[in-house]
C-alpha positions as CSV (number, residue, x, y, z in Angstrom):
1,M,72.6,80.7,111.2
2,S,76.2,79.7,111.5
3,V,78.9,82.0,112.9
4,L,80.5,82.3,109.5
5,T,77.2,83.3,107.9
6,Q,76.5,85.9,110.6
7,E,80.0,87.3,110.2
8,Y,79.6,87.4,106.4
9,N,76.3,89.3,106.6
10,D,77.7,91.8,109.1
11,L,80.8,92.4,107.0
12,L,78.7,92.7,103.8
13,K,76.7,95.5,105.4
14,R,80.0,97.3,106.4
15,F,81.3,96.7,102.8
16,Y,78.4,98.4,101.2
17,K,78.5,101.3,103.7
18,A,82.2,101.7,103.0
19,T,81.6,101.6,99.3
20,D,79.1,104.4,99.6
21,Y,81.5,106.4,101.8
22,L,84.4,105.9,99.4
23,D,82.2,107.0,96.5
24,D,80.9,110.1,98.2
25,N,82.6,113.1,96.5
26,S,81.4,115.5,99.1
27,I,84.0,114.0,101.4
28,P,87.6,115.1,100.7
29,L,89.6,112.6,98.8
30,R,92.4,112.4,101.4
31,E,89.8,111.6,104.1
32,R,88.3,108.8,101.9
33,E,91.7,107.4,100.9
34,R,92.7,106.8,104.5
35,W,89.9,104.2,104.8
36,I,90.9,102.2,101.7
37,P,93.1,99.7,103.7
38,E,90.1,98.9,106.0
39,Y,87.9,98.5,103.0
40,L,90.3,96.1,101.4
41,K,90.5,94.1,104.7
42,I,86.7,93.7,104.7
43,A,86.7,92.6,101.1
44,R,89.4,90.0,101.7
45,R,87.6,88.6,104.7
46,L,84.3,88.4,102.7
47,N,86.2,86.4,100.0
48,E,87.8,84.1,102.7
49,I,84.4,83.3,104.1
50,V,82.9,82.5,100.7
51,T,85.8,80.2,100.1
52,E,85.4,78.5,103.5
53,I,81.6,78.0,102.9
54,R,82.2,76.6,99.4
55,K,84.9,74.2,100.8
56,S,82.3,72.8,103.2
57,G,80.3,71.8,100.2
58,R,77.7,74.5,100.3
59,K,76.9,76.2,97.0
60,L,76.2,79.9,97.0
61,T,74.3,81.8,94.4
62,N,75.6,85.2,93.1
63,K,72.5,86.7,94.8
64,Q,73.5,85.3,98.1
65,I,77.0,86.5,97.7
66,M,75.9,90.0,96.8
67,E,72.9,90.4,99.1
68,G,73.7,88.1,102.1
69,I,73.4,84.5,103.0
């Protein structure tokens, strides 16, 4: 497994945990809102990694993008 693939899979786990956290209405909105910049940073990096992998000639399925490479 490449370094990029490992980073992607680790970030994807964080992304889904963050999504669950941000969607949790039992946590006050102000508390959730303060984590939005970090959430966006994770999402941007996931996108960058997918772009890098595709530029290298590797094709990724939607399943791989959503569930891990």
